[in-house]
N, C-alpha and C positions, 0 to 999 in steps of 0.2 A: 807320388806313390801313394796308393789308396790302400789303406789297412782296415780291416773291422776287426774289433775284439769282442768275443762273447764272453762276458763275464759269468755266465751260467754254464759254461761247456765242460768244465771240470778239468780243461787243458790250460796249463799255467799260461799266463799271458806272454812271457818272453818266448815259449814255444809257437804260439799263434804267431807271433811277429816273425819269428825266423821260417815258419812254415810258408808264410805269405810271401815273404821277401823272396826266399828260395824258389817258389813257383813262378814269381814275377822275373826273376832272373832267366830261368830256364826257357820260360816261354818268350823270352825278348822283350817283355815288357819294360823291364829296366835293363838298358843296352850296357855292353862293356864300357868301361871307363867312365861312365856317369857317375855324378857325386851324390851321396846319400845326404838326406838332410840331417842335421845334427841330431844327437841324442836329446838334447833339450827342447828342440822344436817338435820332434816326433813325440816325445813324451807329453808335451802340451797339446798338441793335436789329439791323441788317443786319451787324454787325461789319465795318465798312468804315473808311476814313480819312474824317473830318470835311470835310477839303476837297473830297472827292468829292460829298459832299451839298450842300455850299455852292455848289459849280460847278452841280450840277442845278438847286438852288433859284433862283440867279441868272440861268441861262439861261431857266427858266420866267418868271421875272418880266420879263425882257427881250421875251419872246413874249407878254406880257400874260396869262398864266394865273394869276399870283399878284401879289398887292400887298402891299408893305412899309409897315407902319406903325411908325415910328421908336420904338424903346423897348419895343414891344409884340410883333412877330414878323410873321410872314408869313401872309396870309391868301388864300384862293381869291377870285380877280377875277371880276366879272360880265362874262361872255361875250356878245358879240353874237350872235344867232342864226345869221347867216351864218358868223361865226368858228368856231361850234360844229359846224355842218354840214360846213364844210370840214375841219375837224380830224377829225372822223367819217370822212370819205371819205379823206382822206390816210393815216389810221391802218390802215384797212382794206386801202387799196392795196398799202401796205407789206407787210402779211401776205399778201395774194394774190400779190404778186410772187414771194416764196419760194416759196409753192405751184405757181405756173405754172412757176418755173424747175425745181422738182422733177419736174413732169409732163412737161416737155420733155426732161430728163436721163433719166426713165424711158420715154421714147418713148410717152407716152400722148396720142393724138390729142385736139385740141382739143374736139371734140364730146362724146367720152367725159368730159372733164374737166367740161363744162356738165352733162353728166347726172349727175354725181357732185354738183355744186353743188346742182342743182335737187333732187335726193334729200335732201340736207342740211337744204334749206330746209324740205321738206315733214316730214322727221323731226322737226324743231323747231317744227312747226304754223306754219310761214309760208310759205304757198304763193308760189313764184317767180313774179312777173307779168312780162309782156313791158313793160318801160319803157325809154325812152330819154332820158338827160340830156345826150347829148352835144353 
């Protein structure tokens, strides 16, 4: 499990840990039933207080991303397909919200922002299709 902490981002460390673990789970990088490293190990790896990691793990458990097996540890929970899809959309929406705020601050018109997104999709070999899920 590869996590990076940005101490200058203004985002609490436990939230950064949660977001990155959540993202890795829904992307399949942390497969169902895989055991997470211990709170102590991850805290040492990231050079943060163990209570910070404990808080992140506990909140992910409450959200249903992790399952605790007494005396054994924490494991990646089996997610429902709709839960996985909703999480992916929520994560992307959070990232795009920051990008749109930046575009607005820079006074870049919405149409130009859409063109940039379409170009980036094409650059990554994924053509943007007109699709509405509203």
